[in-house]
Structure formats: C-alpha cells, structure tokens
C-alpha positions as a Markdown table, in Angstrom:
| # | Residue | x | y | z |
|---|---|---|---|---|
| 1 | Met | 171.5 | 132.2 | 45.5 |
| 2 | Ser | 169.8 | 129.7 | 47.8 |
| 3 | Asn | 170.4 | 132.0 | 50.8 |
| 4 | Gln | 168.7 | 134.8 | 48.9 |
| 5 | Leu | 165.7 | 132.5 | 48.1 |
| 6 | Ser | 165.4 | 131.4 | 51.7 |
| 7 | Ala | 165.5 | 135.0 | 52.9 |
| 8 | Asp | 162.8 | 136.0 | 50.3 |
| 9 | Asp | 160.7 | 132.9 | 51.0 |
| 10 | Pro | 157.6 | 134.1 | 53.0 |
| 11 | Thr | 157.4 | 130.7 | 54.8 |
| 12 | Glu | 160.8 | 131.2 | 56.3 |
| 13 | Gln | 159.9 | 134.7 | 57.7 |
| 14 | Pro | 158.8 | 134.7 | 61.3 |
| 15 | Leu | 155.2 | 135.4 | 61.9 |
| 16 | Pro | 154.2 | 138.8 | 63.4 |
| 17 | Gln | 153.6 | 138.6 | 67.1 |
| 18 | His | 149.8 | 139.3 | 66.9 |
| 19 | Ile | 149.4 | 136.4 | 64.5 |
| 20 | Asp | 151.4 | 134.1 | 66.8 |
| 21 | Gln | 149.1 | 135.2 | 69.7 |
| 22 | Asn | 146.0 | 134.5 | 67.6 |
| 23 | Ile | 147.2 | 131.0 | 66.7 |
| 24 | Glu | 148.1 | 130.3 | 70.4 |
| 25 | Ser | 144.6 | 131.5 | 71.4 |
| 26 | Val | 142.9 | 129.1 | 68.9 |
| 27 | Val | 145.1 | 126.2 | 70.0 |
| 28 | Ala | 144.2 | 127.0 | 73.7 |
| 29 | Ile | 140.5 | 127.0 | 72.9 |
| 30 | Gln | 140.8 | 123.6 | 71.1 |
| 31 | Lys | 142.8 | 122.2 | 74.0 |
| 32 | Arg | 140.3 | 123.4 | 76.5 |
| 33 | Asp | 137.4 | 121.9 | 74.5 |
| 34 | Trp | 139.2 | 118.6 | 74.4 |
| 35 | Glu | 140.0 | 118.6 | 78.1 |
| 36 | Gln | 136.4 | 119.3 | 78.9 |
| 37 | Leu | 135.3 | 116.1 | 77.3 |
| 38 | Ser | 134.7 | 113.1 | 79.5 |
| 39 | Pro | 136.9 | 110.0 | 79.0 |
| 40 | Trp | 134.0 | 108.2 | 77.3 |
| 41 | Gln | 133.5 | 111.2 | 74.8 |
| 42 | Arg | 137.2 | 111.2 | 74.0 |
| 43 | Arg | 137.0 | 107.5 | 73.2 |
| 44 | Val | 134.0 | 108.1 | 70.9 |
| 45 | Glu | 135.9 | 111.0 | 69.2 |
| 46 | Arg | 138.9 | 108.7 | 68.6 |
| 47 | Ile | 136.7 | 106.0 | 67.2 |
| 48 | Gly | 134.9 | 108.6 | 65.0 |
| 49 | Arg | 138.3 | 109.7 | 63.6 |
| 50 | Leu | 139.1 | 106.1 | 62.9 |
| 51 | Val | 135.9 | 105.3 | 61.1 |
| 52 | Ser | 136.1 | 108.4 | 59.0 |
| 53 | Arg | 139.3 | 107.3 | 57.3 |
| 54 | Pro | 139.4 | 105.4 | 54.0 |
| 55 | Ile | 141.3 | 102.5 | 55.7 |
| 56 | Tyr | 138.2 | 101.7 | 57.7 |
| 57 | Phe | 136.2 | 101.3 | 54.5 |
| 58 | Leu | 139.0 | 99.2 | 53.0 |
| 59 | Val | 139.3 | 96.9 | 56.1 |
| 60 | Ala | 135.5 | 96.4 | 56.1 |
| 61 | Leu | 135.5 | 95.6 | 52.4 |
| 62 | Leu | 138.4 | 93.2 | 52.8 |
| 63 | Phe | 136.8 | 91.5 | 55.8 |
| 64 | Thr | 133.5 | 91.0 | 53.9 |
| 65 | Gly | 135.4 | 89.7 | 50.8 |
| 66 | Val | 137.4 | 87.2 | 52.8 |
| 67 | Trp | 134.3 | 86.1 | 54.8 |
| 68 | Ile | 132.4 | 85.4 | 51.5 |
| 69 | Leu | 135.4 | 83.7 | 49.9 |
| 70 | Ile | 136.0 | 81.4 | 52.8 |
| 71 | Asn | 132.3 | 80.4 | 53.0 |
| 72 | Val | 132.0 | 79.9 | 49.2 |
| 73 | Ala | 135.3 | 78.0 | 48.9 |
| 74 | Ala | 134.7 | 75.7 | 52.0 |
| 75 | Pro | 132.4 | 73.2 | 50.2 |
| 76 | Ile | 134.9 | 73.0 | 47.3 |
| 77 | Tyr | 137.5 | 71.7 | 49.7 |
| 78 | Gly | 135.2 | 69.3 | 51.4 |
| 79 | Arg | 134.6 | 71.5 | 54.5 |
| 80 | Arg | 131.3 | 72.8 | 55.8 |
| 81 | Ala | 130.8 | 76.6 | 55.5 |
| 82 | Phe | 130.3 | 78.2 | 58.9 |
| 83 | Asp | 128.0 | 80.9 | 57.3 |
| 84 | Pro | 126.6 | 79.6 | 54.1 |
| 85 | Phe | 124.9 | 81.8 | 51.4 |
| 86 | Pro | 123.0 | 84.2 | 51.9 |
| 87 | Phe | 125.5 | 84.8 | 54.8 |
| 88 | Pro | 123.1 | 85.6 | 57.7 |
| 89 | Leu | 125.9 | 85.9 | 60.3 |
| 90 | Leu | 127.9 | 88.3 | 58.1 |
| 91 | Asp | 124.7 | 90.3 | 57.5 |
| 92 | Ser | 124.2 | 90.6 | 61.3 |
| 93 | Ile | 127.8 | 91.6 | 61.9 |
| 94 | Leu | 127.7 | 94.2 | 59.2 |
| 95 | Ser | 124.4 | 95.6 | 60.4 |
| 96 | Leu | 125.7 | 95.9 | 63.9 |
| 97 | Cys | 128.9 | 97.6 | 62.6 |
| 98 | Ala | 126.7 | 100.0 | 60.5 |
| 99 | Leu | 124.6 | 100.8 | 63.6 |
| 100 | Leu | 127.7 | 101.5 | 65.8 |
| 101 | Thr | 129.4 | 103.5 | 63.0 |
| 102 | Thr | 126.3 | 105.6 | 62.4 |
| 103 | Thr | 125.9 | 106.3 | 66.1 |
| 104 | Val | 129.6 | 107.3 | 66.5 |
| 105 | Val | 129.4 | 109.6 | 63.5 |
| 106 | Leu | 126.2 | 111.2 | 64.8 |
| 107 | Ile | 127.7 | 111.8 | 68.2 |
| 108 | Gly | 130.8 | 113.4 | 66.5 |
| 109 | Gln | 128.6 | 115.5 | 64.3 |
| 110 | Arg | 126.6 | 116.7 | 67.2 |
| 111 | Arg | 129.7 | 117.8 | 69.1 |
| 112 | Gln | 131.1 | 119.4 | 65.9 |
| 113 | Ala | 127.9 | 121.3 | 65.4 |
| 114 | Lys | 128.1 | 122.6 | 68.9 |
| 115 | Leu | 131.7 | 123.8 | 68.4 |
| 116 | Glu | 130.7 | 125.4 | 65.1 |
| 117 | Gln | 127.9 | 127.2 | 66.8 |
| 118 | Gln | 130.3 | 128.5 | 69.5 |
| 119 | His | 132.7 | 129.6 | 66.8 |
| 120 | Thr | 129.9 | 131.3 | 64.9 |
| 121 | His | 128.9 | 133.2 | 68.1 |
| 122 | Leu | 132.6 | 134.1 | 68.7 |
| 123 | Gly | 132.9 | 135.4 | 65.2 |
| 124 | Leu | 129.8 | 137.4 | 65.5 |
| 125 | Gln | 131.0 | 139.0 | 68.7 |
| 126 | Val | 134.3 | 139.8 | 67.1 |
| 127 | Ser | 132.6 | 141.3 | 64.1 |
| 128 | Leu | 130.3 | 143.4 | 66.2 |
| 129 | Ser | 133.2 | 144.6 | 68.3 |
| 130 | Thr | 135.2 | 145.5 | 65.2 |
| 131 | Glu | 132.2 | 147.3 | 63.7 |
| 132 | Gln | 131.8 | 149.4 | 66.9 |
| 133 | Lys | 135.5 | 150.2 | 67.0 |
| 134 | Val | 135.5 | 151.2 | 63.3 |
| 135 | Ser | 132.5 | 153.5 | 63.9 |
| 136 | Ala | 134.3 | 155.1 | 66.9 |
| 137 | Leu | 137.4 | 155.6 | 64.7 |
| 138 | Ile | 135.4 | 157.3 | 62.0 |
| 139 | Arg | 133.7 | 159.5 | 64.6 |
| 140 | Leu | 137.1 | 160.5 | 66.0 |
| 141 | Leu | 138.6 | 161.1 | 62.5 |
| 142 | Glu | 135.6 | 163.3 | 61.6 |
| 143 | Glu | 136.0 | 165.3 | 64.9 |
| 144 | Leu | 139.7 | 165.7 | 64.1 |
| 145 | Arg | 138.9 | 166.8 | 60.6 |
| 146 | Arg | 136.5 | 169.4 | 61.9 |
| 147 | Asp | 138.9 | 170.7 | 64.5 |
| 148 | Leu | 142.0 | 171.0 | 62.3 |
| 149 | Pro | 142.2 | 174.5 | 61.0 |
| 150 | Met | 144.3 | 173.5 | 57.9 |
| 151 | Val | 141.8 | 170.9 | 56.7 |
| 152 | Lys | 138.8 | 172.2 | 54.8 |
| 153 | Asp | 135.6 | 171.3 | 56.6 |
| 154 | Arg | 133.1 | 169.6 | 54.4 |
| 155 | His | 130.1 | 167.4 | 54.9 |
| 156 | Asp | 130.6 | 163.7 | 54.1 |
| 157 | Pro | 127.3 | 161.9 | 54.2 |
| 158 | Gln | 128.9 | 158.5 | 54.0 |
| 159 | Ala | 131.3 | 159.2 | 56.9 |
| 160 | Thr | 128.3 | 160.5 | 58.8 |
| 161 | Ala | 126.3 | 157.3 | 58.2 |
| 162 | Leu | 129.3 | 155.1 | 59.1 |
| 163 | Gln | 129.8 | 156.8 | 62.4 |
| 164 | Thr | 126.7 | 155.1 | 63.7 |
| 165 | Ala | 127.1 | 151.4 | 64.8 |
| 166 | Ala | 124.7 | 149.1 | 63.1 |
| 167 | Asn | 121.7 | 147.9 | 65.2 |
| 168 | Thr | 121.9 | 144.1 | 64.9 |
| 169 | Ala | 118.3 | 143.6 | 65.8 |
| 170 | Gln | 117.2 | 145.9 | 62.9 |
| 171 | Val | 119.7 | 144.1 | 60.5 |
| 172 | Val | 118.3 | 140.7 | 61.4 |
| 173 | Ser | 114.7 | 142.0 | 61.0 |
| 174 | Ala | 115.5 | 143.4 | 57.6 |
| 175 | Ile | 117.1 | 140.1 | 56.5 |
| 176 | Asn | 114.0 | 138.2 | 57.6 |
| 177 | Gln | 111.6 | 140.7 | 55.9 |
| 178 | Val | 113.5 | 140.4 | 52.6 |
| 179 | Gly | 113.3 | 136.6 | 53.0 |
| 180 | Leu | 117.0 | 135.8 | 52.8 |
| 181 | Thr | 116.5 | 133.1 | 55.5 |
| 182 | Asn | 113.7 | 131.3 | 53.6 |
| 183 | Asp | 114.1 | 128.7 | 50.9 |
| 184 | Ala | 111.9 | 130.9 | 48.7 |
| 185 | Ala | 114.7 | 133.5 | 48.5 |
| 186 | Leu | 117.1 | 131.0 | 46.9 |
| 187 | Pro | 117.7 | 131.4 | 43.2 |
| 188 | Glu | 115.9 | 129.0 | 40.8 |
| 189 | Gly | 117.6 | 125.6 | 40.6 |
| 190 | Ser | 119.3 | 125.8 | 44.0 |
| 191 | His | 116.3 | 124.1 | 45.8 |
| 192 | Ser | 116.7 | 120.5 | 46.9 |
| 193 | Ser | 115.4 | 118.1 | 44.3 |
| 194 | Thr | 114.3 | 115.6 | 47.0 |
| 195 | Gly | 111.0 | 117.5 | 47.6 |
| 196 | Glu | 110.2 | 118.0 | 44.0 |
C-alpha cells in the first residue's frame, strides 16, 4: 500500500526536463546577480537578512529591557546607575541602531526593486514572444485549414483577429487613455486614506 502511495504521490515523480531547465535557469540568474555584488553589498545584504528576522526584534527588546532593569535596580542595591532615567545613553544607542537598520533596509529594498524591475522586463519579453508565437501558430493553422481539401473552408473572425500580434505601443496608449494607470481609475474605497 505504501509503495502504491509513493508511486502515486506527485512529489515523488521526477519533474519534466523543461521544468528542470527552467528552475536551473532561475537559479543561474540569482547566482549571477549575487556574484555581481561587491563584497560590501553582500555584507549589507547579509545584515539586511539578519535585521529582517524576528530574532533581531527580540534581541533589541531584551537588550533594552535588561538595560533599563540594570539602571533602575542599581540604586536599590547601593550602586550608581551608569545611565539613569530617562536613559539618554540608551536613547542614543537605539537611535543609532534605528538609523543603521533603516539604511540597511533601504539599500536592500533598492536592490530588490531593481531585481523586480529586471524580472518584470523579462516577463514582458517572454509574454510578447509567446504572443507572437501564438499569432504565428494561429496563422499557420488557418493556412492549413484553408489548404486541406477535406476541411470545410469558413471564415472565423476571431481567428483572423488573433493572427495579428498586438501592437504594444497601442495597448499602452489605450491603457493610459482609459486611465487604468491613474489613481482616479481605482474603485471607490481603494484610495489611500492618508491624503483624505
């Protein structure tokens, strides 16, 4: 029974070769992007990954709590607090940490935005290429349908329209004319409430 389950389990089946090749291509692109970074950028990326984890928040919270506890409890035990209330040294340390964390996060976001823009362009190129190939296939099928004597020749307006590849400049212009790229085109209630 367990052998039958493992044979029927889709996660146990080998991936088709073209999917394997696609995964390898994506991994190669990510590896190339990482290798193109300077050593300084790689360090910043690693720090960015560290500060984006919940453990960073917990450590900062624990550090702050221990700092406050030590300075509040010191007079109780007859010692002098090294950073008495309102904890100006702690405030300075936390402000510096916040500045550095924000800078690291912004650097990481900038790189991520650049990568997303590259991936968007790549996706657009693939979509345009696919659309052109589909148009060519429809054209070839229509020619084949007209040339085959056993197939009744008929006019298909949809197939005729799909034979022509879309003009991307016209599509973008139509999207802009309709206003899909403007905030005004958004449905009611989806606007940001910060400006209202």
